[in-house]
Structures are given as C-alpha cells and as structure tokens.
N, C-alpha and C positions, 0 to 999 in steps of 0.2 A: 425513536429517532426523530420522524418528520415531526413528532408533538413537541417534542423537546424544542427544534428547529423554528415550529409554528409559535410555541410559548413566549420565544427570544424574541424574534421579531417585530411579535405586534408590541411587546412592551418596550423596546428600542424606539417603538412609530411614535408611541406614545408624547400628542404634543404638553398635554400638561404635566405629566412628569418634565419633562426637557424644561418647560417653561422656569421651574421651581428649582431645578437646578441653574439652569443660569443665574438663578435670581441670588441662587445660595453660594455661587459658584468664586465670590468674593470672601468667602469668609473660610476660605482654607487656608490655614496657618502653615502649616509645615510645609516640607518639600514632599513628604509622602502622599501631605493630604490635595496639592496642587497636583501632582501628576497622577493620582486616582479619578480628580474632578477631568481632568485630562481625556484621559483615557473613555470613563464614563462616557464625557458629551460627545466625543471623536464617534462612539457606538449610538449615539443617538442621533448626530448628523448623516451618521451614512448611510441611515435607515430613513432617512428623509422625515424626520420630525424638524428640523431646521427649517424647512420652507413654509412657509408663510399660507401658502395657498390651500386647504382642506383639498381641494381635488386636486392638487399637484401631488398631494400627501398616501392621495388613495391609488391614484396611476402610480406613480411609484413603487408602493403596497405588493397593486397587482402584478409589475412587472417582477418585484420579487418574490414573489407567491409562486409565479410560474418560472420562473428562475429554479425554483428549487422543486418545484415539479418537474420540469424537465431533467434536470442533473440526477435527484431519485430513480425517473423513469429507465434513464441511461443505463445508471450503475444496475438497476435491477436487471433490465434486459443482459446484460454481462455475466449477473446471479446467475442467474436461471437458463442459461445459455447450457446446452447439453449437446456440443459438437465431439463427433467421435471419427475417428480414424482405422480403420480397418488394418492392420498392417502386418507382412507373413511373416512367422516367428524366423527366419533366417537374415531379416534385415534387422531385428533388435539384438542379432549377435553383438557381442559385447557389453551387454546391460546383465546386469546381477542376474544368475539363472534366480533366484529367490523372486526378485522384480518381475519380471516374466511370468511368471507362473500363478502371478499375485492378481494378473490381468485377465477378464474376462474373454471367455472364447468370442469370434465374430464368424464371419460367415467363411465356409472354405480352408476352414483350422488354421484362420488367424486370428491374433488378436487385437481386441477390439482397448483402444485408447484416449481416453482423455484428455481435455486440456486443459486437467488443473494441474499444480504444482507440482505436487508431487509424481506425477508421470509422465507430464511435457519434459522436467529438468534432467531427470535421469535418462531420459532418450537423446534428448538433446547432449548432454555431454557421455555418452558412452555409446550411444549404436555409430557402429560402425558404417554404418549405407549411406552417403551422404544422403540416396533417395528420400529414406523413410528421415532424418533428421530436417530436409526441406520441404516436406510435405507437414510435418508434425508443426513447424516454424510456420510453414504458411498459412494455415487453419486455423492458429492461436493469431494471429495478427488481424485476423480477415475475421475475426467473431463479431457477429449483432452487425457489420456494415451496413446492411441493405435495411434494417431497422433504423441505427443510431446515428448514419447519414445526414438523414434528413433534420433530429432532434438537436443535433449538434449544431448544423446551420439556424433553426431556429435560439438556439442557446446563446447562440455568440448574438446573434443581435440583438436578444431581449438584452444583456449584459450590458451590452452598446449603449442602447436607447436609457436602461436606470442610472449608467455612470454621465451622460449627457443631462438629463434632469439634474442632474448634482452639482452640475457644471468641470465637474470631470471630461478629458479629452477623450479617454476608453477607459474599459473594465479594467486594465491595471493599476491604469492609473489612483481608480477608486480606492482598490484593494488595498495597494502597498501604501495608500496615507495613514494606514492604521500599523505598519509592520515599521523594523528597525531599517530597511531602507530610505522608506520614505517616500522618493521619487522614481519612476521612471528608469530615469536617465541613470542613479542611482545603481541600480539594480542592473539596467544593462549594460556598464561599464563595469562593475563586477565581473557578469558572465563571458564579456570578452579580456580581459585582463584574465582573467582562469583560462579560457580557451589560448589564448595565447603562452601561456605558462603550459600547459598541459600539450598542444601540438607536437612538439618532440619527442614525448616520450609516447604517446600515441601511436605515430608515425613508426617510431620506433618498435613497439610489441606486435603491429600490425603485420609489421616488414617481417619479424619472429616467427609469426605463427604462418605466413605465406609461407616460407621458407621449410618450415616443419612439413606443413601440406606436400609441397614440390614434393618434397624427399617421396611422402607416401604413393604418389604419382607416380615416379621416377624419370621426370621431365627432367633430364640432362641441359639440354638445352634451355629451357627455363630457369633451370638451378644457375647454371653460368651467368644468367642477365641480372644485372643489379636495374630493381627499378626503382626510384626513390619516387616518394609519397611526396606532394606537395597539393597546395589548396587548390591546384585548377583540375588537379588528377581527382580518377573513381577513388573513393575513402577505403577501400579495400585492397590490397595485393590484387597480382593479375590472377592468379590460383585460389583466392580466399571467398566467401561467400558469407554472409552475416551466419546460415545456420551452419557455419564450422567453429564460428567463436569459443561458444562452449567448450565445442568437445575438444579444438587444439590448445585451449587453456589447459583444460582440464588434465589431458595427455602431456603437456609439457612441466604439468607441476607432478605429476607421479616419474616422469622421467629425469629431471633434472632437481627435484627436494626428496624424493622420496617419497613423496607426501599423496597418500589415497584414501579418497573419503570415505569410500564403498569402506578401509578398514576402520577408519579414523571413525564411523559410526558408530561402531561396536564400546565404542566410551561417554556414548552417550543416548542410553535408553532412554526414552520420553518419560516415563513415570519418575525414573531416579534422577530424572535433569531438571524436571520442574521442581521437583523437593528441595533439589539441591539453591535452584535458582531462589525459590521463596525465602532458603535458610538465612543468604547475602542479605536478601530484603531485610530479614525480622534485625539480622544485628546492625543490618547499617541505620533501621527508622525505631528500635525499638519496638516492632509489631508482631502480632505470631499470624499465623495463616492456618486455619483449623479444615478439616475438610467437614461437610456437611451432606447429612442424608435428607434432612429437614426441607429445607431450601427447595422450593418449587424452582424448575427447569424447565424448557422451553422445546427441549430435547432428551433421549434418555442416555447420548452420550456427553453432554454439558459435565460440568464437574463446579460446583459450588464449594465457599469458603466462608468460612466469617473471618475476619479481621479484628484483631484482638489489641486491644493496649492495657497492659495491667488489668487484665479480666475481664474489660465489658468491650463490647463489641463495640467497634467505630465503625464498621464500611463491610461492605462482601464483594467478595471478587468471583467470576462466575468464569471460567477455562471453555472454549469452545471451540474443539480443535480439529476435526476430522474435515475432509470436503463434504458435501452434497448438494443434491440439486436445488439452487434458488436462495444459497448461501452467497454474502459475500464471499473473493476468490483469490484477497489475498491474508495478511494482518494486519492486525490494529486493535487499539484500547478504542473502544466503545462505550462514554458513558449511559449509564440506563437511567439511574435516575439522581437528584441534590442531594445535600441534605438539607431537609426543613421541618419546622414544627405543623405537625397535622391542627386540623379544628379541637381535636381533643385535649388539645397542647404537649403531644407527646413529641417526641423528636423521633425525625425517622432516620436512619442514618445513610451514607450516597452507596450507590452501586456502581459495576462498572462491570465489563466484560472483555475477555482478551478475545478474539477471532480467530484462529488459524488455519491453517489447510497444511495439516501435518500425516505423513504417512501412517497409514492402519498399522497394529500390529498382525504380522502374516501368521496365520495357522496359532501355534501356539508361541513363537519366537514375538518377544517384543518389538514394539516399535521405536525407529532404529531414528535418529536426526542425524543430516547430513551436519557438519558445521557450520554453514554458511546459516542453515534452520536455528539452529544450538543459541546461535548470534543474534538473528531478528526474534526470536522469541524475548529471550534475554532484555533487548532492548528494548521492544513492546510491554512487555511485563513491567 
C-alpha cells in the first residue's frame, strides 16, 4: 500500500509529464477526452506539478510524504493495539453462551475481551451490565490516545501547510477541489441541511431509547416527566448514555419487530454467504470466482481466488477475513497491484484484497455473520 501511494505521488508530481499534458490539453476533442484531461491535470496540480519553483515542489512533496507517513503510523498504531479488558462472567450476562465461552480466560475467573469488532459489538448490544458496556466503549474510544494524539496534531498542521502552498485556504478545500462537492461551502451546506432534516427523527429515536431504559430502571418519577430534546440541551436523554445506544436499539428491535440478530445469524454461515455473494457478482458481471490453493498468501487464514472471464484469468481476489494483531481493524477493499505489462511483454492481472474482521468458527460450529456484517461484506466485495 505504501509503495503504491509513493509511486502515484511521484508520478503526479513530475513537472515534465505535467508540461506535456498541458501542451496536449487543447487536442482533446470529445467530451470524454476533455473530462479525462481535466481530471488528470487536476491530480498533477494537486501534487504540486503546477508550481513553477523546483524548491516549492520539493517542499510540497516532502510535506505530502510526511502526511502519508503520519497517517500510516496512526493507522498502524490502531491496528497493532492489543487493548483488552478482563470482565467477570456475570457482567457478560445477556451475551450468547457460545460467544462468552469463546473468549479467553483472564485473571481471577474473568473473560478477556479485546476491542476487535467481533468481540466489542456483541458486548455493546447484549451485555446487560451497564458497567461492562461503559468500560468496553470507553476503552475502545481511548485506544492509542497517548501515542496518536501528538501525531494527529502534526498531521493536521502539515496538511494545512501543504494546502496553503497550493493556494487553498485549508486541507478540506484542497481535497474537495477534486470531488463532486467542489467547495467547502457546498459540502458544509449539504451537511447542515441533512442535519436539520434528521434532527427531529434523531430526537424522537433517542427519546424512545431513553424511555425504554427508564422502564428498565423502574424510575416512575423520571418516566412521568417529558423531556424535550433541543439543540441547546444534552444530546442524549436523561437516563441514556452513549454505551446504551446499541443495547437498547437491539432490545427494541427484538421487542417490536421480533427480529433477533442472534437467531438471524443462523441464515448466514460465513463460507456459504461468501459463495452466494460471489455467485451474485458472477451473474452480474459475467465472471467466475475459483478458489486457488496455488496462489501465494501472507497468512494461512487468507483465501485466494482466480477471477476468470471466458476461462481466462483476469484478476486475483484475496479474502482476509479474521482479526489478528497488527491487522487493519475494520472492513475495506485494498488494491494490491494494478494491471500492467512487465518487461518481458507479459500482462500481469490486477489483484485486490477484501479485509474483514469477522467472527471465527467456534469449535465445530461454523462462523456465523450478523446481518450488519453480511451487508458490509456484500458492500465491500
């Protein structure tokens, strides 16, 4: 990933290529060619190729390189974080029995809980102990705070300095120049309009969650009082805390919709779900996905596929599905290599990896996906 980022950064910063493209810009005849020229030249200008001074170009290149290094270090700190909490088993009451048993033992008869999504989310959604949910959410949100705080400060300063060198007022203006919004004002107005429209729905849902928690607390006095949420008041209800949101959302879904994520998981075994998702893409795109044991992988748990069209290999797909220390902690698609012609004239096909952090199989039971995990996997693939 770092090598690819460095390669593209160097490519778009080349003054000689930029000058040739500027000279050829007027030869674009069709709307598609003009659009391509605008997009490509914009990338070169954002990389500093349009700066007349070689010293300025070098300074911008150094700033952007530092920004990339800081962002990578921040991400890597989070990926390598091994924060855990030892929770008494009674504080995990409400979580599935199989899930609790799958957690490693901690000190004094506790269970050791990591901050990885397959552990964090079930506890936030099902643990009846408010204290357990609070401790888990706070520990998750405070990960790497000591190490990443100074790095984030430096990153923000470096991004601002780089943006100013290109004549932008801030980093957001520099980035949005290449996006659909185009300007900071357009993006800000869009967000403000969306917030204004969603505010009544947000307040109504928070009030409903708050009322449900008050019923659990048995606080008749506070239940009888109606508290209107407004911009100047606290964002959550009187009884509701951030670590309660997932818990009471899940509870109301079960009570009002008879929809239980734990039971719904039985319909989404990991391997079968992957096969069905790939079958959908096969039908849509006219491709086939064949598992390959011969393709090299970086970890024994990574699955590799040959992507074929008409019997010809057109790409490689890797699935890195389970959490481990040092691995990216969320879900995303990452390009591993682009298509290119090597020095011998042979075409090398593109490759990408779907990085997930999904539940592992438990003993002889298959890994089962929550509905939200299935949706995210479908989206990312």
